[in-house]
N, C-alpha and C positions, 0 to 999 in steps of 0.2 A: 380073498380080499373082498370080492364083490358080494359074496354071501354074508360076510360080516357086516358090511355097510348096509345091506338090505335089512338085516336083523336089527341093526341100530336105528334105522329109519322107522321100522315098525314099532320099536320101543318108544321112539320119540312121539309117534302118533298116540300111543297109550298115555304117555306123559302129558301131552296136550289135552287129552280127554280129562285127565285128573285135574289139570290146571283149570280147565273150563268149569268143572264141577265146583272146585273150591272158590273160584272167582264169583260164580253165580250164588253159591250158598252164603258167602260172606257179605256180598252186596245186598242180598235179600234180607239178611238178618242185622243190618245196621240199625242203630237206634232211631226211633221215630217211625211214623206211618208214612210210607212213600206216597200213598194216594193223597194224604193231607199236604205233604210237602209240595207235590206237583200242583195241586189245586190252588195253593196259596202263593205260587210264584207270581211275581209282578202284581200283587194285590196289596192295597193299603189296609184292607179289612179281611178278617178271616172268612174263608169261603164257606157258604152254607153246606149242610150235610148232604143235600141231594147232589151238589156239584162234586163233592168228595166221592160219593158213591158212583157217580157217572165216570169219574176218572179211574176209580178202582176197576170198573167193568171194562173200560177202554183199554187199560194196560194189562188186564188179565190178573190183577191182584186178588180177585175173588176166587180164582182157581187154586188148586193145590200146588205146592212148590215143585213137585215132581212133574206135573203137567206143564207148568211154566218153563221149567228147565228144558224139557224135551222140545217144546215149541221154539225156545230160543236157540237150542242146538241145531235144529233143522234150518233155521234162518241163517245161522253162522255157516253151515255147510254150503249154503248158496251165496256166501259172500255178503250177507246182510247182517250187520251188527246192530241194527236198530237206529233209533233217533235219540239225540240228546234231549233230556227234559228241560234243560235250561235254554238252549239256543234253537231247538227244534231242527237242527241240522243233522244229516246222517253221521253216525259215529265214524265211519270210514273216511268221510270228508274231513272231520275234525282231526283225525290222526294224520291224514295226508298233509294237512296244512301245517301241523306242528312238527312233523317228522324231520323235514330238512334242517330245522333249527337245532334239534337234538343231535342229528348226525354231524353237523358242522362242529359242534362242541366236542362230540366224542372223538372224531377223527383228529382234530387239532390236539386234543389231550393225549390221544394214543401216540401220535408222532413225537410230541414233546417227551412223553414218558420213555419211549424207546431211546431217544437222543440222550436222555439223562442216565438211564439204567444200564445200557450196554457198555459204555466206556467205564463207568464206575464199577459195575459188577465184574467185568473182565479184569480190570486192574486190581481190584480187591482179591479176586481169586488167584491171580498170578503172584501177588505179594502177600500170600496168606499169613496171618498172625504177626505181621509187621505193623509199624505205626500207621502207615497209609491205609492198610486194610482195616485196622481197628477204628480209625477215624471215619472211614466211609461207612462202616457198620453202625457206628454211633449216630451219625447224621441220618442215615436211612431209617433207623429205628425211630428217631425223633419225628421224621416226616410221616412215617407210617402210623405212628401213635396218635397224631393230631386228628381229631374229628374234622370232617370236611366243613361242617357248618361253622365251627369255631375258627378254623383257619381262614375261611372266606370272610367272616366278619372282621378278623384281625387285619386282613389285607385291605378291606374297604376302609376301615378306620385309619390305617397308616397311609395308604397311597391316594385315597380319595378325599378323606376328611381332613387329615393333618397336612399332607403335602400337596394336595390338589393336583396330582400328576395324571391320574387315570380316572376314567368314568366308572362309576360303581354299578349302575343299572342299565339294562338294555343290551341290545346286540346289533346295533346299526353299523358300527365301523370296526376296523381291525383292532383298535385300541380296546374295544369292549371285550375282546377275547382274552386279554392278558390276565386279568385277575381270576376269572373263573377257571381258565385252563391251568393257571399256576396252582390254585387251590386243589384241583383234582389231581394234577400230575405229580405234585410233591408227595401226596399220600400214596398213589399207585406206584410211583417209581421206587419208593422205599422198600416195598415188598418184592418187586421185580428185581431190584438190585441184589437182594439176598438170594433169590433163586438162582440168578446168573452166577453169583460168586460161589455158591455151594456146588453148582454143576461144574464150573471151571476148576475149582479146587479138587473135586473128586477125580476128574479126568486127568489132572496134573500128576496124580499118583499112579496112573496106569503104566503098565510095562512099556508100551510103545513110546510114551512121552519121556519116560526115564532114559530109554535108549537114545532118543533124539537129543536129550540134554547131554548125555555122555559123549555123543559125537561132536559136541561143541557148536550145535546150531544156534543162531541168534534167537533171543526170546520171541521177537515178533514173528519169525518164521514158524516157530513151534506153535505159537498161538493160532496163526492163520491156517497152517497145514495140518496140525494134529489135534488141537483142542476144540476148535469151534464147532465143527460138524457133529462129533459125538456128544458135545455138551448142549446142542440145540434141542434135543428131544424133550427134556423137562421144561426148557425155556419156551418152546412152542406152546405147550400146554398152559404155562403160566400166562403167556401173551393172550391166548384166547380166553382164559379166565378173566383177564383184565378187561376184555371187552364186556363180559358180563358185569363186572364191577362198575364199569362206566354207566351201564343202564341204571343200576341202583344209585350210584353217585350223582347222576344227573337229576334225580328227584330232589335232592337237597340243594345242589348248586344252582339249578334253574330257579328255585324258590328264593334263595338268598340274593341272587344277582338279577332277578326279575327277567329271566329269559322265557319267552313264550313257547317253550318246547313241550314235549310229551310229559316230562316230569312235573312241570308246573300245572299242566292240564289235569294230571291225575290228582294232584293235591287240591286244586280248585273243585274238581268233581266230587272228591270225598267230602269236602266241607259243605258242598251244596246237595249232597245225597243224590248225585246224578249217576244212578246205578248202571245205566246202559253204557255210559262212557267208561266207568270204572271197569266193568266186565270186558269191554273191548280192549282197553289198554293193557290190563293184566294178561289177557289172552295173547296180545301182541308180544309182550315181554316174554311170555312163556315160549312163544314160537322162536324168538331170538335165541333163548337158551337151548332149545331143542336143536336148532341148526348148528349152534356152536359145538354142541356135544358130538354130533355126527362129524363135523369138520375136524375136531380134535383127533378122533379115531382115524380119519382119512390121512391126516398129516403124520400121525404116529406110524401108520402102515407104510407111508411113502418114505419116511426117513429111516425106518428100521423094519423091514419086511418080516424079521423074526418075531416081531410083536404079534403077528397074526396067530401064532400058536397059542399065546396066552389069551388073546381076545376070543378065540374060537373054543377054548377049553381043551385043545389037543395037548396030550402029555408028551 
């Protein structure tokens, strides 16, 4: 198990290296001359050419992109992500300031998603192909099919504009959490409900469950004693994948509801061509996915040690 996790950690390092290269390459090849964009920030008139040239030399844009990438990668290894060209603040400080806001939204959404998905998924799996199961499947597919930005705007129009019940923008109070968390959790819980239902339904046809039913055990005892633990394996993977979806979902939700988190910071940086912040945030998101990937394998091995044979390639 230890060797498998070490190998996965090394693969994650390679993955981060690839992510860093892609982030750097894409940000450096965005439309427009970055030297001109930086030189003309906070100016009413266009900067002279000598100012643009000085900025180009200051930021190293006059060097080859390979040399620029290697220089940036060396700084990243030392924990230096550079400085924002808009605010002139360190990128690490920008991320640290916005990260708690994104984490609050993600954790609240994650908890609500679990509270919705587990009861519905288990009940649908136990009552497979009956009216309750079909109804839950239909509702969950509707929730999953709705784009987050559309669902968010519908919630704002209904509960903020028409009914004036909830605030639409900001994140100052607990009431500000309701609409964005609802928009994210309704979509995420749709997919997770189907995963839980499929896992519970599959385990319900196993021999040991059929024997328990034949003995006349109550349904709730069968669910708690025989179904849940073996059904958790694919569900754990789905839960951790949901954390990854929260990262991408926050990009949209934070923009729609004006939350000053990492998602909104990334959108603002893209619009402003703030390439150092873009690179830093993309690298941070890549690190989150890399950690989740290792964590998924760890939980797989913990819940089912026989999985180690498949992960290690042992026949």
